[in-house]
C-alpha positions in Angstrom: 0.0 0.0 0.0 1.8 3.1 -1.3 1.3 6.7 -0.4 0.2 7.9 -3.9 -2.4 10.1 -5.5 -3.2 7.2 -7.8 -6.3 5.9 -6.0 -10.0 5.4 -6.3 -11.0 7.3 -3.2 -13.2 9.8 -5.1 -15.3 7.3 -7.0 -15.7 5.2 -3.8 -16.9 8.3 -1.9 -19.3 9.2 -4.6 -20.6 5.7 -4.8 -21.2 5.8 -1.0 -23.1 9.1 -1.4 -25.3 7.5 -4.1 -25.9 4.5 -1.9 -27.2 6.9 0.8 -29.7 8.3 -1.8 -30.9 4.8 -2.6 -31.3 3.9 1.1 -33.1 7.1 2.0 -35.5 6.6 -0.8 -37.2 3.7 1.1 -38.2 6.0 3.9 -38.7 9.3 2.1 -40.8 8.1 -0.7 -43.3 6.0 1.4 -42.5 2.8 -0.4 -44.0 -0.4 0.8 -40.8 -2.2 -0.2 -38.1 -3.1 2.2 -34.5 -2.7 1.4 -33.7 -6.3 0.0 -29.9 -6.5 0.3 -29.7 -6.2 4.1 -32.4 -8.9 4.6 -30.8 -11.2 2.0 -27.3 -11.0 3.5 -28.6 -10.9 7.2 -26.5 -7.9 7.9 -26.5 -6.3 11.3 -26.5 -2.8 9.9 -28.3 -0.8 7.2 -26.7 0.1 3.9 -26.9 3.8 4.9 -24.7 3.0 7.9 -22.4 1.0 5.7 -22.0 4.0 3.3 -21.3 6.4 6.1 -18.7 4.2 7.7 -16.9 3.9 4.3 -16.8 7.7 4.3 -15.3 7.7 7.8 -12.7 5.0 7.0 -11.4 7.0 4.1 -11.6 10.2 6.1 -9.6 8.8 8.9 -6.8 7.9 6.5 -6.8 11.2 4.6 -7.2 13.5 7.6 -4.3 11.9 9.4 -2.2 12.4 6.3 -3.4 16.0 6.1 -2.5 16.8 9.7 1.0 15.2 9.4 1.7 17.1 6.2 0.4 20.5 7.5 3.0 22.8 8.8 0.8 24.5 11.4 -2.5 23.9 13.1 -3.9 26.9 11.3 -3.1 25.4 7.9 -4.7 22.1 9.0 -7.9 23.6 10.3 -8.2 26.0 7.4 -8.3 23.1 5.0 -10.9 21.3 7.2 -13.1 24.4 7.5 -13.0 25.0 3.7 -13.9 21.4 3.1 -17.0 21.5 5.3 -18.4 25.0 5.7 -18.7 26.7 2.3 -20.9 24.0 0.9 -22.9 23.6 4.1 -23.6 27.3 4.4 -24.7 27.5 0.7 -27.1 24.6 1.0 -28.6 26.0 4.3 -29.0 29.5 2.8 -30.7 28.1 -0.3 -33.0 25.9 1.9 -34.1 28.8 4.2 -34.5 31.5 1.6 -35.4 29.7 -1.6 -36.8 26.3 -0.9 -38.6 27.3 2.3 -40.7 30.2 0.9 -41.8 28.2 -2.1 -42.7 25.0 -0.4 -43.7 25.9 3.2 -47.3 25.2 4.1 -47.5 28.6 5.8 -48.2 31.8 3.9 -45.1 33.8 2.9 -45.6 36.5 5.5 -45.9 34.0 8.4 -42.9 32.1 7.2 -40.6 35.1 7.1 -41.9 36.3 10.5 -40.5 33.2 12.1 -37.1 33.6 13.8 -36.3 30.0 12.9 -35.9 31.0 9.2 -33.0 33.4 10.1 -31.5 31.1 12.7 -31.5 28.1 10.3 -28.2 29.0 8.4 -26.6 30.0 11.7 -27.4 26.7 13.3 -25.2 25.0 10.7 -22.1 26.6 12.3 -21.9 24.4 15.4 -22.9 21.4 13.1 -24.8 19.5 15.8 -27.9 21.7 15.1 -27.5 21.5 11.3 -30.6 19.2 11.0 -32.9 21.9 12.4 -36.5 22.3 11.1 -38.0 25.2 9.2 -41.6 26.5 9.8 -44.1 24.6 7.6 -41.6 22.9 5.5 -42.2 19.2 4.6 -44.7 18.9 7.4 -47.0 16.7 5.4 -44.3 14.5 3.8 -44.1 10.9 4.6 -40.9 11.7 6.5 -42.3 14.8 8.1 -40.4 18.0 9.1 -37.0 16.6 8.4 -35.3 19.2 6.2 -31.9 17.7 5.7 -31.4 14.6 7.8 -28.0 13.6 6.3 -26.2 16.5 8.0 -26.1 14.9 11.4 -22.9 13.1 10.6 -20.9 16.3 10.0 -20.6 17.1 13.7 -19.1 13.7 14.4 -16.7 13.9 11.5 -15.5 17.4 12.5 -15.1 16.1 16.0 -12.7 13.5 14.7 -10.8 16.2 12.9 -10.3 18.0 16.2 -9.3 14.7 17.8 -6.5 14.2 15.3 -5.2 17.7 16.0 -5.4 17.1 19.8 -3.4 13.9 19.5 -0.9 15.6 17.2 -0.3 18.5 19.6 0.1 16.1 22.5 2.7 14.2 20.4 0.8 11.0 20.7 -0.6 10.7 17.1 0.8 7.3 16.4 -0.1 3.7 15.8 -0.2 2.6 19.4 -2.5 5.4 20.4 -4.9 4.6 17.6 -4.8 0.9 18.4 -5.7 1.7 22.1 -8.6 3.9 21.0 -9.9 1.2 18.6 -9.7 -1.4 21.5 -11.7 0.9 23.7 -14.4 1.4 21.2 -14.7 -2.4 20.5 -14.8 -3.2 24.2 -17.4 -0.5 24.8 -19.5 -1.8 21.9 -19.6 -5.3 23.3 -20.5 -4.0 26.8 -23.3 -2.0 25.4 -24.8 -5.0 23.8 -25.8 -6.3 27.2 -27.9 -3.1 27.9 -31.2 -1.9 26.6 -31.0 0.5 23.7 -34.2 2.3 24.6 -32.4 5.1 26.5 -31.3 8.0 24.3 -27.7 7.9 25.5 -27.4 4.2 24.8 -29.1 4.5 21.4 -26.8 7.4 20.5 -23.7 5.5 21.5 -24.7 2.5 19.4 -25.0 4.8 16.4 -21.9 6.9 16.9 -19.3 4.3 18.1 -19.1 2.6 14.6 -18.3 6.0 13.1 -15.4 6.5 15.6 -14.1 3.0 15.0 -14.3 3.5 11.2 -12.3 6.8 11.5 -9.7 5.2 13.9 -9.3 2.3 11.5 -8.6 4.6 8.6 -6.0 6.3 10.9 -4.4 3.0 11.6 -4.1 2.1 8.0 -2.2 5.3 7.4 0.4 4.3 10.0 0.8 0.8 8.8 0.4 1.5 5.0 4.0 0.5 4.2 3.4 -3.0 5.7 0.1 -3.8 3.9 0.0 -5.7 0.6 -3.2 -6.4 -1.3 -3.1 -9.9 -2.7 -6.0 -12.0 -4.1 -5.7 -14.7 -1.4 -5.7 -12.2 1.5 -8.5 -10.2 0.0 -10.6 -13.3 -0.3 -9.9 -14.2 3.4 -10.7 -10.7 4.5 -13.9 -10.7 2.5 -15.0 -13.9 4.2 -14.1 -12.4 7.6 -16.2 -9.3 6.8 -19.2 -11.5 5.8 -19.0 -13.4 9.1 -18.4 -10.4 11.4 -21.1 -8.3 9.7 -23.8 -10.9 10.3 -26.6 -9.7 12.5 -25.5 -12.0 15.3 -21.9 -10.6 15.4 -22.2 -7.1 14.1 -22.7 -5.6 17.6 -18.9 -6.0 18.1 -18.2 -3.6 15.2 -15.2 -5.8 14.4 -16.5 -6.0 10.8 -15.1 -2.5 10.3 -11.5 -3.9 10.3 -11.9 -6.2 7.3 -14.1 -3.6 5.7 -11.3 -1.0 5.9 -8.9 -3.5 4.2 -11.4 -4.1 1.4 -11.9 -0.3 1.0 -8.2 0.3 0.6 -7.7 -2.7 -1.6 -10.2 -1.3 -3.9 -8.8 2.2 -3.5 -5.3 1.1 -4.6 -6.4 -1.6 -7.0 -4.1 -2.0 -10.1 -7.0 -3.5 -12.1 -9.9 -1.1 -11.2 -8.4 2.2 -12.2 -10.5 5.3 -11.8 -7.5 7.2 -10.5 -8.4 10.5 -12.2 -12.1 10.5 -11.4 -13.0 13.6 -9.5 -9.5 14.9 -9.5 -10.8 18.3 -10.5 -14.4 18.1 -9.2 -15.0 15.9 -6.2 -18.7 16.0 -5.9 -19.2 13.3 -3.2 -19.6 15.8 -0.4 -22.0 18.0 -2.4 -24.0 14.9 -3.3 -24.3 14.0 0.3 -25.4 17.4 1.6 -28.0 18.1 -1.1 -29.6 14.7 -1.7 -31.9 14.4 1.3 -33.2 17.9 0.8 -33.9 17.2 -2.9 -35.6 13.9 -2.2 -37.9 15.7 0.3 -38.7 18.4 -2.3 -39.3 15.7 -5.0 -41.8 13.9 -2.7 -43.7 17.1 -1.9 -43.9 18.2 -5.5 -45.0 14.9 -6.8 -47.0 13.9 -3.7 -45.1 10.6 -3.7 -46.9 9.5 -6.9 -43.8 8.3 -8.8 -42.5 4.7 -9.0 -39.6 3.9 -6.7 -37.1 3.5 -9.5 -38.1 6.9 -11.0 -37.8 8.6 -7.6 -34.2 7.2 -7.1 -33.2 8.2 -10.7 -34.6 11.7 -10.5 -33.0 12.2 -7.0 -29.6 11.4 -8.4 -30.1 13.4 -11.7 -31.3 16.5 -9.9 -28.7 16.2 -7.1 -25.6 15.9 -9.2 -25.7 19.5 -10.7 -26.2 21.0 -7.2 -23.3 18.9 -5.9 -21.0 20.9 -8.1 -21.8 23.9 -6.0 -19.8 22.2 -3.2 -17.1 20.3 -5.0 -13.7 20.2 -3.3 -10.9 18.1 -2.0 -10.5 16.4 1.4 
């Protein structure tokens, strides 16, 4: 595994973003269908979770590289802020002042009299409130009130960015530290499996811990990249390990993320699957991710959910891609 720009990261991230669109379509468009792949494979997680963890695995690798290559903390955080915030602010401004007035169930005067309209873009700044509601928007959709549900992961991703910087400044950004953090997450995941998930804190931990472990795993691969080789026999063994550990009976351990990371990087640096220059100028994976949910909600309201499932998915992708270019960038 070489430290080279010849990789498939961009197309993998875009594929993950498109997978999120596919998964969200089942809940947004009021389909009676159930997502078939998870049921068929008896996976212990949804494909949406799978896609997001792929994002975090790649992010852990690239963000660690970014910090180590940055000369100062300012340079590092400047790159991180420019990656997240410009696109986020644009989509939230468009949502509050263009989408909202046209699609709200309130009259225009009442809509603009609500303080929530003006607070909405500001709530994107701390990230954890980026999924706020807007008055009268999508209130009668099958997935009611949710304006942009995908944005919830951005807070946890940026928290990981901060964590990398903290470890770096403490001079403990290394393989051993990352391995210890991974072990803590895995042990915590197993312990939590013995408790009820009904409580908000427990439920939140079950959702967030895989994201942390995915990010840490990406970090680990950065530190051990010179020792990793991708051979057919090992890839097959790792694939079998992933299938076993991702089963609904074992997935609570989150151990499936380790072989998944190997498979992600094997595909990223494949000598046979070569999309190395895809997205080198215009990486639209992030833009696709932050616009898709909103566009799917708009599509449902405008069509009143009357379109076939396949048409909804196709239109969601076709409409999202041009908007994604508003937020293209590099990690």
